[in-house]
Every structure is written in C-alpha cells, then in structure tokens.
BANU-563802 format. One record per residue: chain; residue in one letter; x, y, z of N, C-alpha, C in turn. Coordinates in pm, 1 decimal. Layout:
N
unit->A; code->A; n.X->X; n.Y->Y; n.Z->Z; ca.X->X; ca.Y->Y; ca.Z->Z; c.X->X; c.Y->Y; c.Z->Z .
...
END
This chain:
85
unit->A; code->M; n.X->97.5; n.Y->-120.6; n.Z->5.4; ca.X->4.2; ca.Y->1.8; ca.Z->17.3; c.X->84.8; c.Y->128.2; c.Z->7.1 .
unit->A; code->F; n.X->61.2; n.Y->223.8; n.Z->-101.1; ca.X->100.8; ca.Y->326.2; ca.Z->-78.6; c.X->45.9; c.Y->451.6; c.Z->-9.8 .
unit->A; code->V; n.X->91.7; n.Y->526.3; n.Z->87.3; ca.X->56.3; ca.Y->637.4; ca.Z->178.6; c.X->103.6; c.Y->755.6; c.Z->121.1 .
unit->A; code->Y; n.X->27.4; n.Y->861.8; n.Z->82.9; ca.X->63.9; ca.Y->1009.5; ca.Z->76.8; c.X->30.5; c.Y->1111.1; c.Z->176.3 .
unit->A; code->T; n.X->111.0; n.Y->1162.8; n.Z->206.5; ca.X->80.3; ca.Y->1282.9; ca.Z->312.5; c.X->7.9; c.Y->1400.8; c.Z->232.6 .
unit->A; code->T; n.X->-99.5; n.Y->1447.6; n.Z->239.6; ca.X->-148.0; ca.Y->1589.8; ca.Z->171.0; c.X->-106.8; c.Y->1683.7; c.Z->233.6 .
unit->A; code->R; n.X->-97.7; n.Y->1794.0; n.Z->162.5; ca.X->-53.0; ca.Y->1946.6; ca.Z->186.7; c.X->-148.8; c.Y->2008.5; c.Z->139.9 .
unit->A; code->G; n.X->-181.7; n.Y->2126.8; n.Z->218.0; ca.X->-259.6; ca.Y->2225.0; ca.Z->206.8; c.X->-417.6; c.Y->2227.0; c.Z->179.8 .
unit->A; code->V; n.X->-467.9; n.Y->2075.2; n.Z->227.6; ca.X->-632.1; ca.Y->2078.9; ca.Z->235.6; c.X->-645.8; c.Y->1995.8; c.Z->373.4 .
unit->A; code->C; n.X->-759.7; n.Y->1982.6; n.Z->395.1; ca.X->-824.7; ca.Y->1936.3; ca.Z->525.4; c.X->-807.0; c.Y->1781.2; c.Z->527.8 .
unit->A; code->S; n.X->-806.6; n.Y->1707.2; n.Z->418.4; ca.X->-762.2; ca.Y->1579.2; ca.Z->441.1; c.X->-613.4; c.Y->1564.6; c.Z->482.0 .
unit->A; code->K; n.X->-576.0; n.Y->1444.5; n.Z->562.5; ca.X->-465.1; ca.Y->1425.2; ca.Z->609.3; c.X->-359.7; c.Y->1312.3; c.Z->546.6 .
unit->A; code->S; n.X->-413.3; n.Y->1234.4; n.Z->459.3; ca.X->-342.6; ca.Y->1139.2; ca.Z->390.3; c.X->-415.7; c.Y->1075.9; c.Z->289.5 .
unit->A; code->I; n.X->-375.1; n.Y->988.2; n.Z->189.3; ca.X->-431.1; ca.Y->897.1; ca.Z->97.2; c.X->-363.1; c.Y->787.8; c.Z->98.3 .
unit->A; code->E; n.X->-448.6; n.Y->688.5; n.Z->108.3; ca.X->-398.9; ca.Y->567.4; ca.Z->84.9; c.X->-445.0; c.Y->480.6; c.Z->-40.9 .
unit->A; code->L; n.X->-344.9; n.Y->425.7; n.Z->-114.0; ca.X->-355.8; ca.Y->379.2; ca.Z->-266.1; c.X->-304.2; c.Y->242.5; c.Z->-293.2 .
unit->A; code->E; n.X->-368.3; n.Y->174.0; n.Z->-377.1; ca.X->-324.1; ca.Y->39.8; ca.Z->-395.2; c.X->-347.5; c.Y->53.2; c.Z->-575.5 .
unit->A; code->V; n.X->-242.1; n.Y->7.7; n.Z->-649.1; ca.X->-261.5; ca.Y->40.2; ca.Z->-797.3; c.X->-209.6; c.Y->-115.9; c.Z->-846.2 .
unit->A; code->E; n.X->-269.6; n.Y->-186.0; n.Z->-921.5; ca.X->-223.9; ca.Y->-323.0; ca.Z->-975.7; c.X->-232.4; c.Y->-283.5; c.Z->-1135.8 .
unit->A; code->A; n.X->-145.4; n.Y->-319.7; n.Z->-1226.7; ca.X->-115.1; ca.Y->-282.2; ca.Z->-1362.2; c.X->-161.6; c.Y->-177.5; c.Z->-1411.3 .
unit->A; code->G; n.X->-121.4; n.Y->-69.5; n.Z->-1361.9; ca.X->-186.5; ca.Y->72.8; ca.Z->-1374.5; c.X->-339.4; c.Y->102.0; c.Z->-1348.7 .
unit->A; code->I; n.X->-392.2; n.Y->15.5; n.Z->-1288.2; ca.X->-508.0; ca.Y->58.4; ca.Z->-1244.9; c.X->-523.0; c.Y->94.1; c.Z->-1115.0 .
unit->A; code->V; n.X->-581.9; n.Y->179.0; n.Z->-1061.8; ca.X->-635.9; ca.Y->229.6; ca.Z->-908.9; c.X->-716.8; c.Y->108.2; c.Z->-862.3 .
unit->A; code->T; n.X->-685.0; n.Y->26.2; n.Z->-752.3; ca.X->-770.9; ca.Y->-88.5; ca.Z->-697.3; c.X->-817.3; c.Y->-63.9; c.Z->-557.8 .
unit->A; code->Y; n.X->-746.3; n.Y->45.4; n.Z->-503.2; ca.X->-806.3; ca.Y->77.6; ca.Z->-351.9; c.X->-775.3; c.Y->254.4; c.Z->-344.6 .
unit->A; code->C; n.X->-840.2; n.Y->329.2; n.Z->-290.1; ca.X->-830.0; ca.Y->435.6; ca.Z->-264.9; c.X->-903.2; c.Y->489.3; c.Z->-147.4 .
unit->A; code->K; n.X->-837.4; n.Y->544.9; n.Z->-28.6; ca.X->-910.7; ca.Y->587.1; ca.Z->89.7; c.X->-848.6; c.Y->708.4; c.Z->138.3 .
unit->A; code->I; n.X->-923.3; n.Y->809.7; n.Z->132.9; ca.X->-863.6; ca.Y->975.7; ca.Z->162.5; c.X->-914.8; c.Y->981.1; c.Z->322.9 .
unit->A; code->N; n.X->-812.1; n.Y->1008.0; n.Z->383.8; ca.X->-850.6; ca.Y->1009.7; ca.Z->555.5; c.X->-857.5; c.Y->1168.8; c.Z->584.3 .
unit->A; code->G; n.X->-966.3; n.Y->1201.0; n.Z->636.7; ca.X->-991.5; ca.Y->1342.8; ca.Z->670.0; c.X->-1063.1; c.Y->1402.3; c.Z->554.3 .
unit->A; code->G; n.X->-1089.2; n.Y->1514.7; n.Z->599.2; ca.X->-1170.7; ca.Y->1594.5; ca.Z->474.3; c.X->-1307.8; c.Y->1579.5; c.Z->494.2 .
unit->A; code->C; n.X->-1373.8; n.Y->1638.1; n.Z->411.0; ca.X->-1533.4; ca.Y->1652.0; ca.Z->394.6; c.X->-1565.2; c.Y->1486.8; c.Z->348.4 .
unit->A; code->R; n.X->-1625.2; n.Y->1412.7; n.Z->446.7; ca.X->-1640.0; ca.Y->1284.5; ca.Z->452.3; c.X->-1738.0; c.Y->1241.7; c.Z->305.6 .
unit->A; code->G; n.X->-1828.4; n.Y->1288.6; n.Z->274.5; ca.X->-1902.0; ca.Y->1234.2; ca.Z->165.7; c.X->-1818.6; c.Y->1281.3; c.Z->26.9 .
unit->A; code->N; n.X->-1767.5; n.Y->1388.5; n.Z->26.8; ca.X->-1701.1; ca.Y->1409.0; ca.Z->-98.1; c.X->-1571.5; c.Y->1342.9; c.Z->-112.5 .
unit->A; code->T; n.X->-1471.0; n.Y->1302.3; n.Z->27.4; ca.X->-1373.6; ca.Y->1230.5; ca.Z->-9.7; c.X->-1402.0; c.Y->1077.2; c.Z->-21.4 .
unit->A; code->Q; n.X->-1505.2; n.Y->1007.2; n.Z->13.2; ca.X->-1550.3; ca.Y->881.3; ca.Z->-8.5; c.X->-1587.4; c.Y->869.8; c.Z->-131.6 .
unit->A; code->G; n.X->-1681.8; n.Y->953.6; n.Z->-194.8; ca.X->-1727.8; ca.Y->965.9; ca.Z->-327.3; c.X->-1620.5; c.Y->987.3; c.Z->-430.5 .
unit->A; code->L; n.X->-1506.1; n.Y->1053.7; n.Z->-426.1; ca.X->-1393.8; ca.Y->1082.5; ca.Z->-502.3; c.X->-1307.0; c.Y->918.6; c.Z->-482.6 .
unit->A; code->A; n.X->-1295.7; n.Y->883.7; n.Z->-404.1; ca.X->-1210.8; ca.Y->775.0; ca.Z->-355.3; c.X->-1277.5; c.Y->642.6; c.Z->-473.2 .
unit->A; code->K; n.X->-1438.3; n.Y->622.8; n.Z->-441.2; ca.X->-1498.9; ca.Y->535.2; ca.Z->-501.6; c.X->-1511.6; c.Y->561.2; c.Z->-651.2 .
unit->A; code->M; n.X->-1489.7; n.Y->680.9; n.Z->-716.7; ca.X->-1499.1; ca.Y->694.0; ca.Z->-838.5; c.X->-1395.9; c.Y->680.6; c.Z->-899.7 .
unit->A; code->V; n.X->-1253.9; n.Y->674.2; n.Z->-842.2; ca.X->-1107.9; ca.Y->653.3; ca.Z->-905.6; c.X->-1118.7; c.Y->472.8; c.Z->-908.5 .
unit->A; code->I; n.X->-1152.7; n.Y->414.8; n.Z->-845.2; ca.X->-1156.0; ca.Y->283.3; ca.Z->-843.6; c.X->-1189.6; c.Y->199.2; c.Z->-982.3 .
unit->A; code->G; n.X->-1077.6; n.Y->118.2; n.Z->-1042.7; ca.X->-1103.6; ca.Y->90.9; ca.Z->-1168.1; c.X->-1039.7; c.Y->173.3; c.Z->-1277.5 .
unit->A; code->R; n.X->-1014.5; n.Y->274.7; n.Z->-1228.9; ca.X->-951.0; ca.Y->359.6; ca.Z->-1351.9; c.X->-809.2; c.Y->368.4; c.Z->-1369.4 .
unit->A; code->K; n.X->-751.5; n.Y->401.6; n.Z->-1500.3; ca.X->-621.3; ca.Y->394.3; ca.Z->-1507.4; c.X->-534.0; c.Y->523.8; c.Z->-1436.6 .
unit->A; code->V; n.X->-422.2; n.Y->496.2; n.Z->-1371.2; ca.X->-372.8; ca.Y->608.2; ca.Z->-1300.1; c.X->-354.3; c.Y->742.1; c.Z->-1405.0 .
unit->A; code->E; n.X->-295.4; n.Y->718.9; n.Z->-1521.2; ca.X->-269.4; ca.Y->820.6; ca.Z->-1612.6; c.X->-410.6; c.Y->906.9; c.Z->-1626.8 .
unit->A; code->D; n.X->-535.5; n.Y->855.4; n.Z->-1632.8; ca.X->-648.1; ca.Y->904.3; ca.Z->-1677.8; c.X->-704.6; c.Y->993.4; c.Z->-1541.7 .
unit->A; code->V; n.X->-701.3; n.Y->912.0; n.Z->-1408.4; ca.X->-741.5; ca.Y->983.5; ca.Z->-1307.2; c.X->-635.3; c.Y->1139.9; c.Z->-1287.2 .
unit->A; code->I; n.X->-492.5; n.Y->1106.0; n.Z->-1312.9; ca.X->-437.6; ca.Y->1231.3; ca.Z->-1295.4; c.X->-445.7; c.Y->1327.2; c.Z->-1385.8 .
unit->A; code->S; n.X->-478.5; n.Y->1317.1; n.Z->-1512.4; ca.X->-525.8; ca.Y->1388.0; ca.Z->-1606.2; c.X->-667.3; c.Y->1461.9; c.Z->-1587.9 .
unit->A; code->S; n.X->-753.2; n.Y->1383.6; n.Z->-1504.4; ca.X->-881.2; ca.Y->1454.0; ca.Z->-1492.0; c.X->-889.6; c.Y->1547.6; c.Z->-1372.0 .
unit->A; code->L; n.X->-789.3; n.Y->1512.4; n.Z->-1238.0; ca.X->-796.2; ca.Y->1601.4; ca.Z->-1114.8; c.X->-690.2; c.Y->1676.3; c.Z->-1101.9 .
unit->A; code->K; n.X->-583.6; n.Y->1686.9; n.Z->-1194.8; ca.X->-475.3; ca.Y->1768.0; ca.Z->-1169.2; c.X->-521.1; c.Y->1910.9; c.Z->-1174.5 .
unit->A; code->G; n.X->-466.6; n.Y->1987.7; n.Z->-1078.2; ca.X->-510.8; ca.Y->2147.4; ca.Z->-1089.2; c.X->-644.1; c.Y->2194.3; c.Z->-1032.7 .
unit->A; code->I; n.X->-750.9; n.Y->2098.4; n.Z->-996.8; ca.X->-855.9; ca.Y->2138.4; ca.Z->-962.7; c.X->-815.1; c.Y->2229.5; c.Z->-806.1 .
unit->A; code->Q; n.X->-885.1; n.Y->2330.7; n.Z->-805.4; ca.X->-878.7; ca.Y->2439.2; ca.Z->-670.3; c.X->-963.2; c.Y->2409.3; c.Z->-580.8 .
unit->A; code->C; n.X->-941.6; n.Y->2444.2; n.Z->-445.4; ca.X->-1042.1; ca.Y->2456.5; ca.Z->-355.4; c.X->-1001.6; c.Y->2555.5; c.Z->-270.8 .
unit->A; code->Q; n.X->-924.1; n.Y->2527.2; n.Z->-173.2; ca.X->-880.0; ca.Y->2636.0; ca.Z->-51.6; c.X->-757.2; c.Y->2645.7; c.Z->-103.3 .
unit->A; code->G; n.X->-709.4; n.Y->2778.4; n.Z->-188.3; ca.X->-598.4; ca.Y->2827.0; ca.Z->-231.0; c.X->-538.8; c.Y->2754.5; c.Z->-362.5 .
unit->A; code->S; n.X->-426.1; n.Y->2709.4; n.Z->-369.9; ca.X->-396.7; ca.Y->2625.4; ca.Z->-507.3; c.X->-414.1; c.Y->2484.2; c.Z->-513.2 .
unit->A; code->T; n.X->-473.0; n.Y->2417.7; n.Z->-422.0; ca.X->-491.9; ca.Y->2282.4; ca.Z->-433.2; c.X->-632.0; c.Y->2234.8; c.Z->-379.8 .
unit->A; code->S; n.X->-664.4; n.Y->2121.5; n.Z->-397.7; ca.X->-783.8; ca.Y->2048.9; ca.Z->-349.2; c.X->-777.4; c.Y->1893.6; c.Z->-305.9 .
unit->A; code->C; n.X->-830.6; n.Y->1828.3; n.Z->-231.6; ca.X->-825.5; ca.Y->1709.8; ca.Z->-213.1; c.X->-824.5; c.Y->1606.6; c.Z->-339.5 .
unit->A; code->P; n.X->-925.0; n.Y->1656.2; n.Z->-476.7; ca.X->-887.0; ca.Y->1590.8; ca.Z->-588.7; c.X->-749.5; c.Y->1606.6; c.Z->-648.5 .
unit->A; code->D; n.X->-705.9; n.Y->1743.3; n.Z->-642.8; ca.X->-557.8; ca.Y->1780.4; ca.Z->-690.1; c.X->-440.2; c.Y->1692.3; c.Z->-599.6 .
unit->A; code->Q; n.X->-458.6; n.Y->1666.5; n.Z->-463.9; ca.X->-388.5; ca.Y->1597.7; ca.Z->-382.4; c.X->-380.7; c.Y->1469.6; c.Z->-441.5 .
unit->A; code->L; n.X->-500.3; n.Y->1417.1; n.Z->-490.1; ca.X->-508.7; ca.Y->1257.7; ca.Z->-505.9; c.X->-407.6; c.Y->1256.5; c.Z->-653.4 .
unit->A; code->A; n.X->-429.6; n.Y->1333.8; n.Z->-707.5; ca.X->-347.5; ca.Y->1335.3; ca.Z->-855.0; c.X->-209.5; c.Y->1352.5; c.Z->-822.5 .
unit->A; code->C; n.X->-166.5; n.Y->1436.1; n.Z->-718.1; ca.X->-48.2; ca.Y->1421.7; ca.Z->-677.0; c.X->8.3; c.Y->1302.9; c.Z->-611.0 .
unit->A; code->A; n.X->-76.6; n.Y->1256.7; n.Z->-528.6; ca.X->-54.4; ca.Y->1104.6; ca.Z->-480.4; c.X->5.4; c.Y->1014.0; c.Z->-603.3 .
unit->A; code->L; n.X->-91.4; n.Y->1009.5; n.Z->-691.6; ca.X->-48.2; ca.Y->921.0; ca.Z->-788.0; c.X->45.8; c.Y->951.2; c.Z->-876.7 .
unit->A; code->E; n.X->100.0; n.Y->1094.0; n.Z->-911.2; ca.X->241.3; ca.Y->1096.0; ca.Z->-954.0; c.X->344.9; c.Y->1076.2; c.Z->-855.9 .
unit->A; code->Q; n.X->327.9; n.Y->1072.7; n.Z->-745.9; ca.X->430.9; ca.Y->1043.8; ca.Z->-659.6; c.X->444.2; c.Y->892.4; c.Z->-658.5 .
unit->A; code->Y; n.X->320.7; n.Y->816.2; n.Z->-664.7; ca.X->343.7; ca.Y->675.3; ca.Z->-685.9; c.X->424.2; c.Y->621.9; c.Z->-801.9 .
unit->A; code->L; n.X->384.5; n.Y->689.6; n.Z->-909.4; ca.X->457.0; ca.Y->666.0; ca.Z->-1046.8; c.X->614.5; c.Y->684.8; c.Z->-1014.6 .
unit->A; code->L; n.X->632.9; n.Y->819.1; n.Z->-977.8; ca.X->755.8; ca.Y->841.1; ca.Z->-957.7; c.X->868.5; c.Y->746.2; c.Z->-864.2 .
unit->A; code->Q; n.X->806.7; n.Y->717.0; n.Z->-758.4; ca.X->868.5; ca.Y->615.8; ca.Z->-673.0; c.X->862.4; c.Y->466.1; c.Z->-709.8 .
unit->A; code->T; n.X->779.9; n.Y->412.8; n.Z->-797.9; ca.X->759.7; ca.Y->281.9; ca.Z->-835.9; c.X->803.9; c.Y->270.7; c.Z->-975.3 .
unit->A; code->H; n.X->800.7; n.Y->362.5; n.Z->-1061.2; ca.X->833.9; ca.Y->346.0; ca.Z->-1174.4; c.X->923.8; c.Y->456.0; c.Z->-1255.0 .
unit->A; code->G; n.X->980.9; n.Y->558.6; n.Z->-1155.4; ca.X->1085.7; ca.Y->662.4; ca.Z->-1196.3; c.X->1016.8; c.Y->746.6; c.Z->-1309.9 .
unit->A; code->E; n.X->914.8; n.Y->741.8; n.Z->-1301.6; ca.X->850.7; ca.Y->841.2; ca.Z->-1388.5; c.X->723.9; c.Y->925.3; c.Z->-1336.9 .
unit->A; code->K; n.X->678.5; n.Y->1037.4; n.Z->-1399.2; ca.X->575.2; ca.Y->1113.0; ca.Z->-1351.5; c.X->458.4; c.Y->1144.0; c.Z->-1431.5 .
END
C-alpha cells in the first residue's frame, strides 16, 4: 500500500493500491467525508494516468484541493515505483 501525506487541504493522507496501472484501492483520510468517500470510489477501476489528467489542478482552498492532492499522490506513486511522473 502506498500512503501519501496531503498538503494544503483538510484531508490528512491518501492510501492507494495500484495493480497493472489501475487504481484498485483508494481511501482519503480526513476532509469532507461525503466528498472524499465519493471521490475515492470514483477512481477505483480507472487508469492512473486518466485519474491524474482528470483531477490535476482542481482548486478548493488556495491552489490545491483533495482531488488535486489525489493526482499528486498518484504522480508520486509513479515516481517512486516506476521512476516516471
């Protein structure tokens, strides 16, 4: 399991599992419960690259948001596991 510590948002961390480039598990800890649970369910079964392109740059409070942080978490996952962003 990959765990990402969020920055600049209400949520505290994001837990991810990815198999063959597909998000198989996502849990966002903290934040607006209904929104983060819904967001996590919506990305399961999707390609990592598709999730990143859909969510990157969405703003909420300041220059980031929970969706943007999820995109950042997936970018960090790719960087650490595959050496790519």
